[in-house]
Every structure is written in structure tokens, then in C-alpha cells.
All heavy atoms as a GROMACS GRO file, in nm:
protein
  530
    1MET      N    1  -5.553  -3.166  -0.948
    1MET     CA    2  -5.470  -3.274  -0.992
    1MET      C    3  -5.555  -3.366  -1.080
    1MET      O    4  -5.674  -3.382  -1.054
    1MET     CB    5  -5.417  -3.348  -0.869
    1MET     CG    6  -5.332  -3.469  -0.900
    1MET     SD    7  -5.276  -3.556  -0.751
    1MET     CE    8  -5.153  -3.444  -0.691
    2GLN      N    9  -5.495  -3.424  -1.180
    2GLN     CA   10  -5.567  -3.515  -1.269
    2GLN      C   11  -5.524  -3.660  -1.243
    2GLN      O   12  -5.413  -3.685  -1.198
    2GLN     CB   13  -5.539  -3.481  -1.414
    2GLN     CG   14  -5.590  -3.346  -1.455
    2GLN     CD   15  -5.559  -3.318  -1.601
    2GLN    OE1   16  -5.537  -3.409  -1.680
    2GLN    NE2   17  -5.558  -3.192  -1.637
    3ALA      N   18  -5.614  -3.751  -1.274
    3ALA     CA   19  -5.588  -3.894  -1.260
    3ALA      C   20  -5.680  -3.969  -1.355
    3ALA      O   21  -5.762  -3.909  -1.424
    3ALA     CB   22  -5.611  -3.938  -1.116
    4THR      N   23  -5.666  -4.100  -1.355
    4THR     CA   24  -5.752  -4.187  -1.436
    4THR      C   25  -5.826  -4.283  -1.344
    4THR      O   26  -5.763  -4.345  -1.257
    4THR     CB   27  -5.667  -4.267  -1.538
    4THR    OG1   28  -5.595  -4.175  -1.620
    4THR    CG2   29  -5.755  -4.355  -1.625
    5ALA      N   30  -5.957  -4.292  -1.360
    5ALA     CA   31  -6.036  -4.386  -1.280
    5ALA      C   32  -5.983  -4.528  -1.306
    5ALA      O   33  -5.963  -4.568  -1.419
    5ALA     CB   34  -6.183  -4.377  -1.316
    6TYR      N   35  -5.961  -4.601  -1.198
    6TYR     CA   36  -5.907  -4.736  -1.209
    6TYR      C   37  -6.010  -4.840  -1.167
    6TYR      O   38  -6.039  -4.933  -1.239
    6TYR     CB   39  -5.780  -4.746  -1.124
    6TYR     CG   40  -5.707  -4.876  -1.133
    6TYR    CD1   41  -5.671  -4.929  -1.256
    6TYR    CD2   42  -5.672  -4.946  -1.019
    6TYR    CE1   43  -5.603  -5.049  -1.265
    6TYR    CE2   44  -5.602  -5.066  -1.027
    6TYR     CZ   45  -5.569  -5.116  -1.150
    6TYR     OH   46  -5.501  -5.236  -1.159
    7THR      N   47  -6.067  -4.822  -1.048
    7THR     CA   48  -6.173  -4.911  -1.002
    7THR      C   49  -6.286  -4.827  -0.944
    7THR      O   50  -6.265  -4.714  -0.901
    7THR     CB   51  -6.124  -5.008  -0.890
    7THR    OG1   52  -6.086  -4.932  -0.776
    7THR    CG2   53  -6.007  -5.092  -0.939
    8TYR      N   54  -6.407  -4.883  -0.944
    8TYR     CA   55  -6.520  -4.818  -0.882
    8TYR      C   56  -6.624  -4.923  -0.845
    8TYR      O   57  -6.658  -5.009  -0.926
    8TYR     CB   58  -6.584  -4.713  -0.974
    8TYR     CG   59  -6.708  -4.652  -0.916
    8TYR    CD1   60  -6.701  -4.571  -0.804
    8TYR    CD2   61  -6.833  -4.679  -0.970
    8TYR    CE1   62  -6.816  -4.517  -0.747
    8TYR    CE2   63  -6.948  -4.626  -0.915
    8TYR     CZ   64  -6.938  -4.544  -0.803
    8TYR     OH   65  -7.051  -4.492  -0.747
    9ASP      N   66  -6.674  -4.916  -0.722
    9ASP     CA   67  -6.778  -5.005  -0.673
    9ASP      C   68  -6.901  -4.920  -0.644
    9ASP      O   69  -6.901  -4.839  -0.551
    9ASP     CB   70  -6.730  -5.075  -0.546
    9ASP     CG   71  -6.833  -5.172  -0.489
    9ASP    OD1   72  -6.954  -5.153  -0.510
    9ASP    OD2   73  -6.791  -5.268  -0.421
   10ALA      N   74  -7.006  -4.936  -0.727
   10ALA     CA   75  -7.127  -4.856  -0.712
   10ALA      C   76  -7.197  -4.882  -0.578
   10ALA      O   77  -7.263  -4.793  -0.524
   10ALA     CB   78  -7.223  -4.884  -0.827
   11GLY      N   79  -7.180  -5.000  -0.524
   11GLY     CA   80  -7.244  -5.033  -0.397
   11GLY      C   81  -7.188  -4.955  -0.279
   11GLY      O   82  -7.261  -4.912  -0.190
   12THR      N   83  -7.057  -4.936  -0.278
   12THR     CA   84  -6.992  -4.864  -0.168
   12THR      C   85  -6.956  -4.721  -0.208
   12THR      O   86  -6.914  -4.643  -0.122
   12THR     CB   87  -6.864  -4.935  -0.124
   12THR    OG1   88  -6.772  -4.938  -0.233
   12THR    CG2   89  -6.894  -5.076  -0.076
   13ARG      N   90  -6.969  -4.688  -0.338
   13ARG     CA   91  -6.932  -4.557  -0.393
   13ARG      C   92  -6.786  -4.524  -0.364
   13ARG      O   93  -6.748  -4.412  -0.339
   13ARG     CB   94  -7.025  -4.446  -0.343
   13ARG     CG   95  -7.169  -4.467  -0.386
   13ARG     CD   96  -7.265  -4.359  -0.342
   13ARG     NE   97  -7.236  -4.290  -0.219
   13ARG     CZ   98  -7.263  -4.335  -0.096
   13ARG    NH1   99  -7.319  -4.452  -0.081
   13ARG    NH2  100  -7.236  -4.262   0.010
   14SER      N  101  -6.701  -4.627  -0.366
   14SER     CA  102  -6.559  -4.609  -0.342
   14SER      C  103  -6.481  -4.678  -0.453
   14SER      O  104  -6.537  -4.755  -0.531
   14SER     CB  105  -6.519  -4.665  -0.206
   14SER     OG  106  -6.543  -4.805  -0.203
   15GLY      N  107  -6.353  -4.649  -0.460
   15GLY     CA  108  -6.271  -4.711  -0.563
   15GLY      C  109  -6.130  -4.658  -0.557
   15GLY      O  110  -6.080  -4.622  -0.449
   16SER      N  111  -6.066  -4.650  -0.673
   16SER     CA  112  -5.929  -4.600  -0.678
   16SER      C  113  -5.904  -4.533  -0.812
   16SER      O  114  -5.974  -4.557  -0.910
   16SER     CB  115  -5.828  -4.712  -0.654
   16SER     OG  116  -5.837  -4.808  -0.757
   17VAL      N  117  -5.804  -4.448  -0.812
   17VAL     CA  118  -5.759  -4.382  -0.934
   17VAL      C  119  -5.611  -4.412  -0.952
   17VAL      O  120  -5.542  -4.450  -0.857
   17VAL     CB  121  -5.781  -4.228  -0.930
   17VAL    CG1  122  -5.928  -4.196  -0.912
   17VAL    CG2  123  -5.697  -4.163  -0.821
   18LEU      N  124  -5.562  -4.392  -1.074
   18LEU     CA  125  -5.420  -4.401  -1.101
   18LEU      C  126  -5.369  -4.261  -1.129
   18LEU      O  127  -5.422  -4.191  -1.216
   18LEU     CB  128  -5.392  -4.490  -1.224
   18LEU     CG  129  -5.421  -4.638  -1.210
   18LEU    CD1  130  -5.394  -4.709  -1.342
   18LEU    CD2  131  -5.337  -4.698  -1.099
   19LEU      N  132  -5.268  -4.220  -1.054
   19LEU     CA  133  -5.203  -4.094  -1.083
   19LEU      C  134  -5.126  -4.109  -1.214
   19LEU      O  135  -5.104  -4.220  -1.262
   19LEU     CB  136  -5.108  -4.056  -0.970
   19LEU     CG  137  -5.172  -4.042  -0.831
   19LEU    CD1  138  -5.066  -4.000  -0.728
   19LEU    CD2  139  -5.287  -3.944  -0.831
   20ASP      N  140  -5.081  -4.000  -1.271
   20ASP     CA  141  -5.012  -4.005  -1.399
   20ASP      C  142  -4.882  -4.083  -1.393
   20ASP      O  143  -4.834  -4.132  -1.495
   20ASP     CB  144  -4.989  -3.865  -1.454
   20ASP     CG  145  -5.120  -3.801  -1.500
   20ASP    OD1  146  -5.219  -3.874  -1.522
   20ASP    OD2  147  -5.122  -3.677  -1.515
   21ASP      N  148  -4.825  -4.100  -1.273
   21ASP     CA  149  -4.704  -4.180  -1.260
   21ASP      C  150  -4.734  -4.328  -1.236
   21ASP      O  151  -4.645  -4.408  -1.213
   21ASP     CB  152  -4.612  -4.125  -1.151
   21ASP     CG  153  -4.670  -4.141  -1.010
   21ASP    OD1  154  -4.782  -4.195  -0.993
   21ASP    OD2  155  -4.602  -4.099  -0.914
   22GLY      N  156  -4.865  -4.365  -1.241
   22GLY     CA  157  -4.906  -4.504  -1.224
   22GLY      C  158  -4.936  -4.545  -1.081
   22GLY      O  159  -4.973  -4.659  -1.055
   23THR      N  160  -4.926  -4.454  -0.988
   23THR     CA  161  -4.953  -4.483  -0.847
   23THR      C  162  -5.103  -4.494  -0.823
   23THR      O  163  -5.176  -4.399  -0.853
   23THR     CB  164  -4.896  -4.372  -0.756
   23THR    OG1  165  -4.757  -4.358  -0.781
   23THR    CG2  166  -4.919  -4.404  -0.610
   24PRO      N  167  -5.150  -4.608  -0.769
   24PRO     CA  168  -5.292  -4.618  -0.735
   24PRO      C  169  -5.320  -4.548  -0.601
   24PRO      O  170  -5.242  -4.560  -0.507
   24PRO     CB  171  -5.316  -4.769  -0.724
   24PRO     CG  172  -5.182  -4.825  -0.689
   24PRO     CD  173  -5.079  -4.733  -0.748
   25VAL      N  174  -5.430  -4.475  -0.596
   25VAL     CA  175  -5.471  -4.406  -0.473
   25VAL      C  176  -5.620  -4.432  -0.453
   25VAL      O  177  -5.700  -4.405  -0.542
   25VAL     CB  178  -5.445  -4.254  -0.481
   25VAL    CG1  179  -5.486  -4.185  -0.352
   25VAL    CG2  180  -5.300  -4.225  -0.514
   26PRO      N  181  -5.658  -4.487  -0.337
   26PRO     CA  182  -5.800  -4.515  -0.313
   26PRO      C  183  -5.878  -4.390  -0.276
   26PRO      O  184  -5.822  -4.291  -0.228
   26PRO     CB  185  -5.795  -4.612  -0.194
   26PRO     CG  186  -5.671  -4.575  -0.121
   26PRO     CD  187  -5.573  -4.530  -0.226
   27PHE      N  188  -6.009  -4.395  -0.301
   27PHE     CA  189  -6.099  -4.290  -0.253
   27PHE      C  190  -6.219  -4.357  -0.188
   27PHE      O  191  -6.255  -4.470  -0.219
   27PHE     CB  192  -6.142  -4.195  -0.366
   27PHE     CG  193  -6.221  -4.258  -0.477
   27PHE    CD1  194  -6.358  -4.271  -0.467
   27PHE    CD2  195  -6.157  -4.304  -0.590
   27PHE    CE1  196  -6.432  -4.329  -0.570
   27PHE    CE2  197  -6.229  -4.362  -0.694
   27PHE     CZ  198  -6.367  -4.374  -0.683
   28ASP      N  199  -6.282  -4.283  -0.095
   28ASP     CA  200  -6.397  -4.338  -0.022
   28ASP      C  201  -6.526  -4.268  -0.067
   28ASP      O  202  -6.523  -4.177  -0.150
   28ASP     CB  203  -6.377  -4.326   0.128
   28ASP     CG  204  -6.346  -4.184   0.174
   28ASP    OD1  205  -6.364  -4.089   0.096
   28ASP    OD2  206  -6.304  -4.169   0.290
   29ALA      N  207  -6.638  -4.311  -0.013
   29ALA     CA  208  -6.768  -4.258  -0.053
   29ALA      C  209  -6.780  -4.106  -0.032
   29ALA      O  210  -6.832  -4.039  -0.120
   29ALA     CB  211  -6.880  -4.331   0.022
   30PRO      N  212  -6.732  -4.049   0.079
   30PRO     CA  213  -6.743  -3.903   0.093
   30PRO      C  214  -6.670  -3.827  -0.018
   30PRO      O  215  -6.719  -3.724  -0.064
   30PRO     CB  216  -6.682  -3.876   0.231
   30PRO     CG  217  -6.706  -4.001   0.307
   30PRO     CD  218  -6.687  -4.110   0.204
   31ALA      N  219  -6.556  -3.876  -0.063
   31ALA     CA  220  -6.482  -3.809  -0.172
   31ALA      C  221  -6.561  -3.821  -0.302
   31ALA      O  222  -6.569  -3.725  -0.380
   31ALA     CB  223  -6.344  -3.871  -0.189
   32PHE      N  224  -6.621  -3.936  -0.327
   32PHE     CA  225  -6.702  -3.955  -0.448
   32PHE      C  226  -6.826  -3.866  -0.442
   32PHE      O  227  -6.858  -3.796  -0.538
   32PHE     CB  228  -6.742  -4.101  -0.463
   32PHE     CG  229  -6.821  -4.128  -0.587
   32PHE    CD1  230  -6.759  -4.138  -0.710
   32PHE    CD2  231  -6.958  -4.142  -0.582
   32PHE    CE1  232  -6.832  -4.162  -0.826
   32PHE    CE2  233  -7.033  -4.166  -0.696
   32PHE     CZ  234  -6.969  -4.176  -0.818
   33ASP      N  235  -6.894  -3.864  -0.329
   33ASP     CA  236  -7.016  -3.785  -0.313
   33ASP      C  237  -6.988  -3.634  -0.326
   33ASP      O  238  -7.073  -3.560  -0.376
   33ASP     CB  239  -7.082  -3.814  -0.178
   33ASP     CG  240  -7.136  -3.956  -0.169
   33ASP    OD1  241  -7.150  -4.023  -0.274
   33ASP    OD2  242  -7.161  -4.002  -0.055
   34ALA      N  243  -6.871  -3.590  -0.282
   34ALA     CA  244  -6.837  -3.448  -0.288
   34ALA      C  245  -6.831  -3.397  -0.432
   34ALA      O  246  -6.855  -3.280  -0.458
   34ALA     CB  247  -6.703  -3.423  -0.219
   35GLY      N  248  -6.801  -3.486  -0.527
   35GLY     CA  249  -6.793  -3.447  -0.666
   35GLY      C  250  -6.925  -3.444  -0.740
   35GLY      O  251  -6.932  -3.397  -0.853
   36GLY      N  252  -7.030  -3.496  -0.678
   36GLY     CA  253  -7.162  -3.492  -0.739
   36GLY      C  254  -7.182  -3.591  -0.853
   36GLY      O  255  -7.278  -3.579  -0.929
   37LEU      N  256  -7.095  -3.690  -0.865
   37LEU     CA  257  -7.108  -3.789  -0.972
   37LEU      C  258  -7.210  -3.895  -0.935
   37LEU      O  259  -7.236  -3.921  -0.818
   37LEU     CB  260  -6.974  -3.856  -1.000
   37LEU     CG  261  -6.861  -3.765  -1.047
   37LEU    CD1  262  -6.732  -3.845  -1.061
   37LEU    CD2  263  -6.897  -3.699  -1.178
   38ARG      N  264  -7.265  -3.959  -1.038
   38ARG     CA  265  -7.356  -4.071  -1.016
   38ARG      C  266  -7.291  -4.204  -1.050
   38ARG      O  267  -7.333  -4.308  -1.000
   38ARG     CB  268  -7.482  -4.052  -1.100
   38ARG     CG  269  -7.562  -3.930  -1.057
   38ARG     CD  270  -7.679  -3.902  -1.146
   38ARG     NE  271  -7.763  -4.018  -1.165
   38ARG     CZ  272  -7.849  -4.030  -1.264
   38ARG    NH1  273  -7.862  -3.933  -1.352
   38ARG    NH2  274  -7.923  -4.138  -1.275
   39LEU      N  275  -7.192  -4.200  -1.137
   39LEU     CA  276  -7.127  -4.322  -1.185
   39LEU      C  277  -6.986  -4.287  -1.229
   39LEU      O  278  -6.959  -4.174  -1.270
   39LEU     CB  279  -7.205  -4.380  -1.304
   39LEU     CG  280  -7.152  -4.505  -1.370
   39LEU    CD1  281  -7.162  -4.623  -1.274
   39LEU    CD2  282  -7.231  -4.536  -1.496
   40LEU      N  283  -6.897  -4.384  -1.222
   40LEU     CA  284  -6.760  -4.366  -1.268
   40LEU      C  285  -6.717  -4.492  -1.340
   40LEU      O  286  -6.738  -4.603  -1.288
   40LEU     CB  287  -6.669  -4.338  -1.148
   40LEU     CG  288  -6.528  -4.294  -1.177
   40LEU    CD1  289  -6.528  -4.161  -1.254
   40LEU    CD2  290  -6.451  -4.277  -1.047
   41ARG      N  291  -6.659  -4.476  -1.457
   41ARG     CA  292  -6.614  -4.592  -1.536
   41ARG      C  293  -6.462  -4.595  -1.540
   41ARG      O  294  -6.398  -4.491  -1.557
   41ARG     CB  295  -6.666  -4.581  -1.678
   41ARG     CG  296  -6.814  -4.597  -1.689
   41ARG     CD  297  -6.858  -4.599  -1.836
   41ARG     NE  298  -7.000  -4.576  -1.844
   41ARG     CZ  299  -7.056  -4.461  -1.876
   41ARG    NH1  300  -6.982  -4.358  -1.906
   41ARG    NH2  301  -7.186  -4.449  -1.880
   42PRO      N  302  -6.403  -4.714  -1.525
   42PRO     CA  303  -6.258  -4.725  -1.537
   42PRO      C  304  -6.211  -4.666  -1.670
   42PRO      O  305  -6.275  -4.684  -1.774
   42PRO     CB  306  -6.232  -4.875  -1.531
   42PRO     CG  307  -6.347  -4.927  -1.450
   42PRO     CD  308  -6.465  -4.842  -1.492
   43GLY      N  309  -6.104  -4.590  -1.665
   43GLY     CA  310  -6.048  -4.527  -1.784
   43GLY      C  311  -6.087  -4.382  -1.800
   43GLY      O  312  -6.025  -4.310  -1.879
   44GLN      N  313  -6.189  -4.336  -1.728
   44GLN     CA  314  -6.228  -4.196  -1.739
   44GLN      C  315  -6.123  -4.107  -1.674
   44GLN      O  316  -6.068  -4.141  -1.569
   44GLN     CB  317  -6.362  -4.170  -1.669
   44GLN     CG  318  -6.482  -4.219  -1.744
   44GLN     CD  319  -6.610  -4.185  -1.670
   44GLN    OE1  320  -6.630  -4.228  -1.558
   44GLN    NE2  321  -6.698  -4.110  -1.735
   45ARG      N  322  -6.096  -3.992  -1.736
   45ARG     CA  323  -6.008  -3.893  -1.675
   45ARG      C  324  -6.089  -3.818  -1.571
   45ARG      O  325  -6.204  -3.780  -1.595
   45ARG     CB  326  -5.954  -3.794  -1.779
   45ARG     CG  327  -5.845  -3.849  -1.864
   45ARG     CD  328  -5.722  -3.889  -1.786
   45ARG     NE  329  -5.637  -3.774  -1.755
   45ARG     CZ  330  -5.525  -3.782  -1.685
   45ARG    NH1  331  -5.484  -3.896  -1.635
   45ARG    NH2  332  -5.454  -3.676  -1.663
   46VAL      N  333  -6.031  -3.802  -1.454
   46VAL     CA  334  -6.098  -3.734  -1.345
   46VAL      C  335  -6.008  -3.626  -1.288
   46VAL      O  336  -5.886  -3.626  -1.306
   46VAL     CB  337  -6.139  -3.832  -1.232
   46VAL    CG1  338  -6.244  -3.930  -1.280
   46VAL    CG2  339  -6.018  -3.907  -1.178
   47ARG      N  340  -6.071  -3.533  -1.221
   47ARG     CA  341  -5.998  -3.432  -1.143
   47ARG      C  342  -6.015  -3.470  -0.998
   47ARG      O  343  -6.126  -3.505  -0.954
   47ARG     CB  344  -6.056  -3.292  -1.168
   47ARG     CG  345  -5.977  -3.182  -1.097
   47ARG     CD  346  -6.032  -3.045  -1.129
   47ARG     NE  347  -6.165  -3.024  -1.073
   47ARG     CZ  348  -6.188  -2.982  -0.948
   47ARG    NH1  349  -6.089  -2.961  -0.864
   47ARG    NH2  350  -6.312  -2.964  -0.907
   48ILE      N  351  -5.907  -3.468  -0.923
   48ILE     CA  352  -5.913  -3.502  -0.782
   48ILE      C  353  -5.854  -3.388  -0.699
   48ILE      O  354  -5.770  -3.313  -0.746
   48ILE     CB  355  -5.840  -3.634  -0.749
   48ILE    CG1  356  -5.693  -3.626  -0.789
   48ILE    CG2  357  -5.910  -3.752  -0.816
   48ILE    CD1  358  -5.611  -3.746  -0.745
   49GLU      N  359  -5.903  -3.376  -0.579
   49GLU     CA  360  -5.843  -3.289  -0.479
   49GLU      C  361  -5.794  -3.379  -0.368
   49GLU      O  362  -5.860  -3.478  -0.333
   49GLU     CB  363  -5.943  -3.186  -0.428
   49GLU     CG  364  -5.980  -3.085  -0.534
   49GLU     CD  365  -6.076  -2.977  -0.487
   49GLU    OE1  366  -6.100  -2.967  -0.364
   49GLU    OE2  367  -6.124  -2.902  -0.572
   50VAL      N  368  -5.676  -3.349  -0.315
   50VAL     CA  369  -5.613  -3.436  -0.217
   50VAL      C  370  -5.567  -3.358  -0.095
   50VAL      O  371  -5.550  -3.237  -0.099
   50VAL     CB  372  -5.492  -3.511  -0.278
   50VAL    CG1  373  -5.536  -3.601  -0.393
   50VAL    CG2  374  -5.386  -3.414  -0.325
   51GLU      N  375  -5.545  -3.433   0.012
   51GLU     CA  376  -5.482  -3.383   0.134
   51GLU      C  377  -5.362  -3.472   0.162
   51GLU      O  378  -5.363  -3.590   0.127
   51GLU     CB  379  -5.577  -3.391   0.254
   51GLU     CG  380  -5.692  -3.294   0.249
   51GLU     CD  381  -5.783  -3.307   0.371
   51GLU    OE1  382  -5.773  -3.408   0.443
   51GLU    OE2  383  -5.865  -3.217   0.390
   52GLY      N  384  -5.260  -3.418   0.225
   52GLY     CA  385  -5.142  -3.496   0.259
   52GLY      C  386  -5.037  -3.484   0.151
   52GLY      O  387  -5.062  -3.438   0.040
   53SER      N  388  -4.918  -3.529   0.184
   53SER     CA  389  -4.805  -3.515   0.092
   53SER      C  390  -4.785  -3.638   0.006
   53SER      O  391  -4.724  -3.630  -0.100
   53SER     CB  392  -4.678  -3.486   0.171
   53SER     OG  393  -4.647  -3.596   0.255
   54GLY      N  394  -4.826  -3.753   0.056
   54GLY     CA  395  -4.807  -3.876  -0.021
   54GLY      C  396  -4.662  -3.916  -0.032
   54GLY      O  397  -4.624  -3.985  -0.125
   55SER      N  398  -4.580  -3.876   0.063
   55SER     CA  399  -4.437  -3.907   0.058
   55SER      C  400  -4.413  -4.057   0.068
   55SER      O  401  -4.482  -4.129   0.140
   55SER     CB  402  -4.364  -3.838   0.173
   55SER     OG  403  -4.378  -3.699   0.164
   56ALA      N  404  -4.315  -4.104  -0.005
   56ALA     CA  405  -4.277  -4.246  -0.001
   56ALA      C  406  -4.199  -4.275   0.127
   56ALA      O  407  -4.145  -4.187   0.190
   56ALA     CB  408  -4.193  -4.280  -0.124
   57GLY      N  409  -4.193  -4.401   0.162
   57GLY     CA  410  -4.114  -4.442   0.276
   57GLY      C  411  -4.178  -4.414   0.411
   57GLY      O  412  -4.113  -4.421   0.513
   58GLY      N  413  -4.306  -4.381   0.410
   58GLY     CA  414  -4.376  -4.361   0.535
   58GLY      C  415  -4.356  -4.224   0.597
   58GLY      O  416  -4.412  -4.194   0.701
   59ALA      N  417  -4.274  -4.139   0.537
   59ALA     CA  418  -4.254  -4.005   0.590
   59ALA      C  419  -4.366  -3.915   0.542
   59ALA      O  420  -4.404  -3.917   0.426
   59ALA     CB  421  -4.120  -3.950   0.545
   60GLY      N  422  -4.421  -3.834   0.630
   60GLY     CA  423  -4.528  -3.742   0.591
   60GLY      C  424  -4.663  -3.808   0.597
   60GLY      O  425  -4.677  -3.928   0.614
   61GLU      N  426  -4.764  -3.726   0.580
   61GLU     CA  427  -4.903  -3.771   0.584
   61GLU      C  428  -4.938  -3.843   0.454
   61GLU      O  429  -4.899  -3.801   0.346
   61GLU     CB  430  -4.992  -3.649   0.603
   61GLU     CG  431  -5.138  -3.681   0.621
   61GLU     CD  432  -5.222  -3.556   0.639
   61GLU    OE1  433  -5.165  -3.448   0.657
   61GLU    OE2  434  -5.344  -3.568   0.632
   62ALA      N  435  -5.012  -3.952   0.464
   62ALA     CA  436  -5.053  -4.027   0.345
   62ALA      C  437  -5.145  -3.942   0.257
   62ALA      O  438  -5.220  -3.858   0.306
   62ALA     CB  439  -5.126  -4.155   0.387
   63LEU      N  440  -5.136  -3.964   0.128
   63LEU     CA  441  -5.220  -3.894   0.031
   63LEU      C  442  -5.364  -3.944   0.047
   63LEU      O  443  -5.389  -4.064   0.049
   63LEU     CB  444  -5.169  -3.923  -0.110
   63LEU     CG  445  -5.218  -3.834  -0.222
   63LEU    CD1  446  -5.169  -3.692  -0.200
   63LEU    CD2  447  -5.163  -3.885  -0.353
   64ARG      N  448  -5.458  -3.850   0.062
   64ARG     CA  449  -5.599  -3.886   0.078
   64ARG      C  450  -5.681  -3.801  -0.018
   64ARG      O  451  -5.670  -3.679  -0.021
   64ARG     CB  452  -5.645  -3.860   0.222
   64ARG     CG  453  -5.787  -3.906   0.249
   64ARG     CD  454  -5.825  -3.887   0.393
   64ARG     NE  455  -5.859  -3.750   0.426
   64ARG     CZ  456  -5.979  -3.694   0.405
   64ARG    NH1  457  -6.075  -3.765   0.351
   64ARG    NH2  458  -6.002  -3.570   0.438
   65ILE      N  459  -5.764  -3.868  -0.098
   65ILE     CA  460  -5.850  -3.799  -0.194
   65ILE      C  461  -5.972  -3.746  -0.120
   65ILE      O  462  -6.039  -3.820  -0.048
   65ILE     CB  463  -5.890  -3.892  -0.309
   65ILE    CG1  464  -5.765  -3.934  -0.388
   65ILE    CG2  465  -5.992  -3.826  -0.400
   65ILE    CD1  466  -5.791  -4.036  -0.497
   66THR      N  467  -6.002  -3.617  -0.141
   66THR     CA  468  -6.118  -3.554  -0.076
   66THR      C  469  -6.229  -3.524  -0.174
   66THR      O  470  -6.340  -3.494  -0.133
   66THR     CB  471  -6.077  -3.424  -0.005
   66THR    OG1  472  -6.021  -3.334  -0.101
   66THR    CG2  473  -5.976  -3.452   0.105
   67LEU      N  474  -6.200  -3.530  -0.307
   67LEU     CA  475  -6.301  -3.501  -0.408
   67LEU      C  476  -6.262  -3.571  -0.538
   67LEU      O  477  -6.146  -3.571  -0.576
   67LEU     CB  478  -6.310  -3.350  -0.433
   67LEU     CG  479  -6.409  -3.309  -0.543
   67LEU    CD1  480  -6.498  -3.198  -0.494
   67LEU    CD2  481  -6.334  -3.265  -0.666
   68VAL      N  482  -6.361  -3.631  -0.602
   68VAL     CA  483  -6.344  -3.692  -0.735
   68VAL      C  484  -6.454  -3.635  -0.824
   68VAL      O  485  -6.572  -3.643  -0.790
   68VAL     CB  486  -6.359  -3.846  -0.731
   68VAL    CG1  487  -6.346  -3.905  -0.870
   68VAL    CG2  488  -6.260  -3.908  -0.638
   69THR      N  489  -6.416  -3.578  -0.936
   69THR     CA  490  -6.513  -3.528  -1.033
   69THR      C  491  -6.458  -3.548  -1.174
   69THR      O  492  -6.340  -3.579  -1.188
   69THR     CB  493  -6.550  -3.381  -1.005
   69THR    OG1  494  -6.663  -3.344  -1.082
   69THR    CG2  495  -6.436  -3.288  -1.035
   70LEU      N  496  -6.540  -3.532  -1.274
   70LEU     CA  497  -6.493  -3.551  -1.410
   70LEU      C  498  -6.402  -3.436  -1.452
   70LEU      O  499  -6.426  -3.322  -1.416
   70LEU     CB  500  -6.610  -3.562  -1.507
   70LEU     CG  501  -6.696  -3.687  -1.495
   70LEU    CD1  502  -6.806  -3.686  -1.598
   70LEU    CD2  503  -6.612  -3.813  -1.509
   71GLN      N  504  -6.302  -3.469  -1.530
   71GLN     CA  505  -6.212  -3.368  -1.585
   71GLN      C  506  -6.283  -3.300  -1.702
   71GLN      O  507  -6.330  -3.367  -1.791
   71GLN     CB  508  -6.083  -3.434  -1.634
   71GLN     CG  509  -5.987  -3.338  -1.701
   71GLN     CD  510  -5.934  -3.231  -1.607
   71GLN    OE1  511  -5.911  -3.255  -1.490
   71GLN    NE2  512  -5.915  -3.114  -1.659
   72THR      N  513  -6.293  -3.170  -1.697
   72THR     CA  514  -6.353  -3.096  -1.807
   72THR      C  515  -6.250  -3.000  -1.863
   72THR      O  516  -6.159  -2.956  -1.793
   72THR     CB  517  -6.477  -3.016  -1.761
   72THR    OG1  518  -6.439  -2.928  -1.656
   72THR    CG2  519  -6.588  -3.109  -1.714
   73PHE      N  520  -6.266  -2.969  -1.989
   73PHE     CA  521  -6.169  -2.882  -2.056
   73PHE      C  522  -6.229  -2.748  -2.084
   73PHE      O  523  -6.340  -2.724  -2.096
   73PHE     CB  524  -6.123  -2.946  -2.188
   73PHE     CG  525  -6.055  -3.077  -2.165
   73PHE    CD1  526  -6.122  -3.197  -2.182
   73PHE    CD2  527  -5.922  -3.082  -2.125
   73PHE    CE1  528  -6.060  -3.318  -2.161
   73PHE    CE2  529  -5.860  -3.202  -2.104
   73PHE     CZ  530  -5.928  -3.320  -2.122
   0.00000   0.00000   0.00000
């Protein structure tokens, strides 16, 4: 899945991305570390791997990012 980096805190190695529909989704340090990145800048296109369905209205498991890495072509 692709997204755009929205926020990133180098101190905690966590932040958030925006899905293509504009939905913000947070990620934690383990997801950032899994991608092998050293830095992330807002606006960068990233590839993410997720768990959960992310269904609206509280139904289903919440969307959780398990990996953040740079989008390559």
C-alpha cells in the first residue's frame, strides 16, 4: 500500500502517514525500524504494510502499520 509521510519525530522514530484518501494513520518505532530507514521527511511517498481492516464506525480491527519504507519504482 502507498501513502505520503505526514509527520515524523526522529526522537521517538514514530509519526503518521496520509493514505491516498486523506486518512491519517499513525506508525510506531517498530514499524519505522522494520523498514530500515534513517530519516523520513513530510511529503515523501512511502510504502507501508498494514494489519487490520481499518473499518469505520469501530467495526473490525483498527488499521496498524507494521512497516514503513520508501516507495521505489
